[in-house]
C-alpha positions as CSV (number, residue, x, y, z in Angstrom):
1,M,18.2,-26.5,-0.2
2,V,19.4,-25.1,2.7
3,S,16.9,-25.2,6.1
4,P,16.5,-22.4,7.8
5,S,17.9,-21.6,10.9
6,D,14.8,-20.8,13.8
7,P,12.7,-23.4,14.9
8,P,9.6,-24.4,14.3
9,A,7.1,-23.4,16.1
10,P,5.4,-25.4,18.9
11,G,4.0,-28.9,17.7
12,G,6.4,-28.9,14.5
13,F,4.2,-26.3,12.6
14,R,5.9,-22.9,10.4
15,S,4.6,-20.7,8.4
16,L,5.4,-20.5,5.1
17,W,5.7,-18.0,2.4
18,P,3.7,-15.4,4.0
19,T,3.0,-12.1,2.8
20,I,3.3,-9.3,5.4
21,L,1.2,-6.2,4.7
22,V,1.0,-3.1,6.9
23,E,-2.2,-1.5,8.2
24,R,-2.5,0.9,10.6
25,E,-4.2,4.8,11.3
26,L,-1.3,7.6,11.8
27,P,-1.4,9.5,14.7
28,G,-1.9,13.2,14.3
29,H,-3.5,12.9,10.4
30,D,-6.4,15.3,10.4
31,A,-4.6,18.6,10.3
32,A,-1.9,17.2,7.9
33,N,-5.1,15.7,5.7
34,V,-6.2,19.4,5.3
35,A,-2.9,21.0,4.7
36,L,-1.9,17.6,2.0
37,L,-5.5,18.3,-0.1
38,A,-5.1,21.8,-0.2
39,L,-1.3,20.7,-1.6
40,I,-2.8,18.0,-3.5
41,E,-5.7,19.9,-5.5
42,G,-3.1,23.0,-6.3
43,L,-0.8,20.9,-7.9
44,E,-3.5,19.1,-9.6
45,R,-5.0,22.6,-11.2
46,D,-1.5,23.3,-12.3
47,N,-1.6,19.2,-14.1
48,A,-4.4,18.0,-14.9
49,A,-3.0,14.9,-15.7
50,L,-1.6,14.2,-12.2
51,T,-2.7,10.9,-10.8
52,T,-1.9,9.3,-14.4
53,D,1.2,11.6,-15.0
54,Y,2.7,9.5,-11.4
55,L,6.8,9.5,-13.0
56,G,6.9,13.0,-13.7
57,G,8.0,14.1,-10.5
58,N,8.6,13.4,-6.8
59,L,5.7,14.3,-4.4
60,L,7.6,12.6,-1.0
61,A,10.3,14.8,-2.2
62,G,9.3,18.7,-1.4
63,A,9.6,20.5,1.9
64,H,5.8,21.0,2.4
65,P,5.7,20.4,6.4
66,A,2.3,18.3,5.3
67,V,4.7,16.3,3.4
68,A,7.8,15.9,5.5
69,W,5.8,14.3,8.3
70,L,4.4,12.2,5.8
71,R,7.7,11.2,4.5
72,D,8.9,10.5,8.3
73,C,5.6,8.6,9.3
74,I,6.5,6.3,5.8
75,N,9.6,5.8,6.6
76,K,9.1,4.8,10.6
77,T,6.3,2.3,9.0
78,V,9.1,0.3,6.3
79,I,11.6,0.3,9.8
80,D,8.6,-1.3,11.6
81,Y,8.2,-3.7,8.9
82,F,12.3,-4.5,8.1
83,R,11.9,-5.2,12.3
84,H,9.0,-7.3,12.3
85,L,10.8,-9.7,9.6
86,G,14.3,-9.6,11.6
87,M,15.8,-7.7,9.5
88,D,18.7,-6.1,11.5
89,Y,21.2,-5.1,9.1
90,A,21.3,-1.9,7.6
91,L,19.3,-0.7,4.9
92,N,19.3,2.3,2.8
93,W,16.2,3.0,0.5
94,S,14.2,6.3,-1.4
95,L,10.7,7.0,-1.5
96,Q,9.2,8.2,-4.8
97,G,5.3,9.5,-4.1
98,W,2.5,10.5,-6.1
99,A,-0.6,11.7,-5.7
100,N,-4.2,10.4,-6.9
101,V,-6.8,11.8,-7.1
102,N,-10.3,10.0,-8.5
103,R,-13.6,10.9,-9.0
104,L,-16.9,9.4,-10.3
105,G,-15.9,6.5,-12.2
106,D,-11.9,6.4,-11.8
107,Y,-10.7,3.2,-11.0
108,H,-7.1,1.7,-10.6
109,D,-6.6,-1.9,-12.7
110,S,-5.1,-4.4,-10.7
111,H,-1.2,-4.4,-10.9
112,N,1.8,-4.6,-9.1
113,H,4.8,-2.0,-8.9
114,P,8.5,-3.5,-11.0
115,H,11.9,-1.5,-9.8
116,A,10.3,-1.2,-6.2
117,Y,11.1,-3.2,-2.9
118,L,7.8,-2.1,-0.9
119,S,5.1,-0.4,-2.1
120,G,2.4,1.6,-0.4
121,T,-0.7,4.1,-0.2
122,Y,-1.7,6.8,2.4
123,Y,-5.5,8.3,2.2
124,V,-5.9,11.8,2.7
125,K,-9.7,12.4,1.4
126,V,-11.6,9.1,1.2
127,P,-15.9,9.8,0.3
128,E,-18.0,9.0,3.8
129,G,-20.8,6.4,3.2
130,A,-22.0,3.9,0.5
131,P,-23.1,5.3,-2.7
132,E,-26.9,4.3,-4.1
133,I,-25.7,2.9,-7.2
134,G,-27.8,-0.6,-8.6
135,T,-29.0,-3.2,-5.9
136,R,-25.6,-5.3,-5.7
137,R,-24.4,-5.5,-1.7
138,D,-21.6,-6.4,-3.0
139,R,-19.8,-2.3,-4.4
140,R,-17.0,-1.7,-2.8
141,S,-16.5,1.8,-4.4
142,G,-13.3,3.2,-3.5
143,C,-11.6,0.4,-1.7
144,I,-8.5,-1.8,-2.5
145,S,-7.9,-4.9,-3.2
146,F,-5.1,-7.7,-2.9
147,Y,-4.4,-10.8,-4.2
148,D,-3.1,-14.2,-3.2
149,P,0.4,-14.5,-5.0
150,R,0.8,-18.0,-5.0
151,G,-1.8,-19.0,-8.1
152,A,-4.9,-21.3,-7.2
153,V,-4.2,-21.9,-3.9
154,N,-7.1,-21.6,-3.3
155,M,-8.8,-24.3,-5.8
156,T,-8.7,-27.3,-3.1
157,A,-9.0,-24.9,0.3
158,I,-12.3,-26.1,2.3
159,K,-14.3,-24.7,4.9
160,R,-11.6,-22.5,7.8
161,D,-8.9,-23.2,5.6
162,P,-7.0,-20.0,5.8
163,N,-6.3,-20.0,1.3
164,I,-9.9,-20.1,0.7
165,E,-9.9,-16.3,0.2
166,A,-7.9,-15.4,-2.4
167,E,-8.6,-11.7,-2.3
168,Y,-8.4,-9.5,1.1
169,T,-10.3,-5.7,0.2
170,I,-9.2,-3.5,2.3
171,R,-12.2,-0.7,3.0
172,P,-9.7,2.8,3.2
173,R,-10.6,6.3,5.9
174,P,-8.3,9.5,6.4
175,G,-5.6,8.6,8.2
176,L,-5.1,4.6,7.2
177,I,-1.6,4.1,6.3
178,L,-0.8,0.7,4.4
179,L,2.7,-1.0,3.0
180,W,3.1,-4.2,0.9
181,P,5.3,-6.2,-0.8
182,A,5.7,-4.2,-4.4
183,F,5.4,-7.6,-6.5
184,L,2.0,-7.9,-4.8
185,H,-1.3,-7.3,-7.2
186,H,-3.6,-5.0,-6.0
187,F,-7.0,-3.4,-8.1
188,V,-8.6,0.4,-6.8
189,H,-12.6,-0.2,-7.0
190,P,-14.4,2.6,-8.6
191,N,-15.1,5.2,-7.0
192,L,-18.9,5.4,-7.3
193,T,-19.9,8.6,-5.4
194,E,-19.1,12.3,-6.2
195,E,-16.6,13.1,-4.0
196,T,-13.4,12.7,-4.7
197,R,-11.1,10.4,-3.6
198,V,-7.2,11.9,-2.9
199,S,-4.4,9.4,-1.5
200,I,-0.4,9.9,-1.8
201,S,0.8,6.2,-3.6
202,Y,4.5,5.8,-2.5
203,N,7.6,3.1,-3.7
204,V,10.6,1.8,-1.2
205,V,13.4,1.5,-3.6
206,L,16.4,-0.2,-2.1
207,K,20.2,1.5,-2.8
208,W,21.7,-1.7,-3.4
209,S,24.6,-2.7,-1.5
210,D,25.8,-6.3,-1.5
211,D,25.7,-7.0,2.0
212,Y,22.2,-7.4,1.1
213,L,23.1,-10.9,-0.3
214,P,22.1,-14.0,1.6
215,K,24.7,-16.5,2.5
216,Q,25.1,-18.9,-0.1
217,G,25.3,-22.7,2.1
């Protein structure tokens, strides 16, 4: 095993195996979301299986101005992700995107995104308010949950241990973009409202180069 070149934090502390998730709001999203929503509604009229037919096309390859805006925002977010990790060498990738239109009862099982390096979601339209269904206080209609990839690390966690929560849940809002490692399992909770929840999911697929291989020493 090769020791890392960067020294530990003061006091000898080192954070091992972190999972980075980007969670930010895109400026100027209001007008873009109106255009994106109209585009997606038109696409769904032509293809009723739009949400489940995510391999049927690449939404982010289109020339629509709002799509071009989102594509630029995603690419900037990817660049920021790599810079944050100190990956300061040339990287090339392509984007694959598809629309999700979730109606009452719709959800997405826990899954990851094979063959991609990073994955993410951008929220175009999100129902307002909490649904009045049942009496449980832990309803998370339309939320997205991420799960610690290190199996069972929380089983011996104690109070204030950062490993105690094996699940991290985000309540979406229009204009929010998320980006995470494609291996990370996530689950989209059922939409419990009569309003549609519209998002655009995407994969960041690396264009392979031998320059990506780490040096062995």
